[in-house]
C-alpha angles and dihedrals in degrees: 000000000000119000119234092259134142116202123194130193106203109201102148122086095192112118096224090056094044096055093070089056090070093041093049093045092050092048093048095051090045086058091051098257126139113239125210118185122191114196117204138167112334092001088059092047089058088062095057109117111283093355102109098084091048093057118113126242124234117268091256090064099034093109091051101053095114093039092049093051090047093048092050092049094044092051093043093239109163124226118265088258091058093041090055092046088055092045089053089053090051100047152333107323122154122186116198129189117218109250094212092051090047090053093044093055096035094243132155127202089255089063091065133076112277092248090074105098105195150333118257141160127257091253092062091049093049091051089051094044095050089060091060134073103233132040122182129192112208 
């Protein structure tokens, strides 16, 4: 029987695509689901220490960069890093960095935000994801 688990593969490093990662994780843990997040390529690069606010937005939102940042601040919406920190306090959230991407970019776990739990290969993530009921690619 499938576990109540939501798995996310986070590939995009564009800020407007990363924000829903925190929102979806928070919603899933609030509903009692486990959450497993696999960071790879540009999605992983967004989780380097102090990198999130330097990430680009997708072309569709390019003209709104200043407005978007202002709207988030005005409405007290935390960054995806803070959203995930809160989600981890509320429930079972594991954030995993892709080992191949880490090797490719010469990164170590210490180079990433402290909310990233470990480094693992894609095989481990796939085994974990297949036990769940929802997998999202962002």
